[in-house]
C-alpha positions as CSV (number, residue, x, y, z in Angstrom):
1,M,-6.4,-2.5,-0.9
2,L,-5.0,0.7,-2.3
3,Y,-7.6,2.6,-0.2
4,W,-6.3,1.1,3.0
5,T,-2.8,1.9,2.0
6,L,-3.8,5.6,1.6
7,V,-5.7,5.5,4.9
8,F,-2.6,4.2,6.8
9,L,-0.4,6.7,5.0
10,V,-2.7,9.6,6.1
11,V,-2.8,8.2,9.7
12,A,1.0,8.0,9.7
13,I,1.4,11.6,8.4
14,I,-1.1,13.0,11.0
15,A,0.5,11.0,13.8
16,G,4.0,12.1,12.8
17,A,2.9,15.8,12.7
18,L,1.4,15.4,16.2
19,G,4.5,13.8,17.6
20,F,3.3,10.2,18.0
21,G,6.4,8.5,16.6
22,G,5.4,4.9,17.5
23,I,2.0,5.1,15.9
24,A,3.4,7.0,12.9
25,G,6.1,4.3,12.3
26,A,3.6,1.5,12.6
27,S,1.1,3.1,10.3
28,A,3.8,3.9,7.7
29,G,5.1,0.3,7.9
30,I,1.6,-1.1,7.3
31,A,1.0,1.3,4.5
32,Q,4.3,0.3,2.9
33,I,3.5,-3.5,3.1
34,L,0.0,-3.0,1.7
35,F,1.4,-0.9,-1.1
36,F,3.9,-3.6,-2.2
37,I,1.1,-6.2,-2.0
38,F,-1.1,-4.1,-4.2
39,L,1.8,-3.6,-6.6
40,A,2.5,-7.3,-6.8
41,F,-1.2,-8.0,-7.5
42,L,-1.1,-5.3,-10.2
43,V,1.9,-6.9,-12.0
44,I,0.3,-10.4,-11.7
45,S,-3.0,-9.1,-13.2
46,L,-1.2,-7.4,-16.1
47,I,0.8,-10.5,-16.9
48,A,-2.4,-12.6,-16.7
49,G,-4.2,-10.2,-19.0
50,L,-1.4,-10.3,-21.6
51,M,-1.3,-14.0,-21.5
52,R,-5.1,-14.2,-22.0
53,R,-4.9,-11.9,-25.0
54,A,-2.0,-13.8,-26.6
55,G,-3.8,-17.2,-26.2
């Protein structure tokens, strides 16, 4: 999932540099959403790992 976040971020940067504002905005929005989903999964995974070690 982090891979796709980086892909959409690169697409957004390239589209923004070339002047395609709509595509850049959409790609940046998708990258941001995927990043936060990845971050939430990371936190859940860390908490689950800590719970497993404690138990």
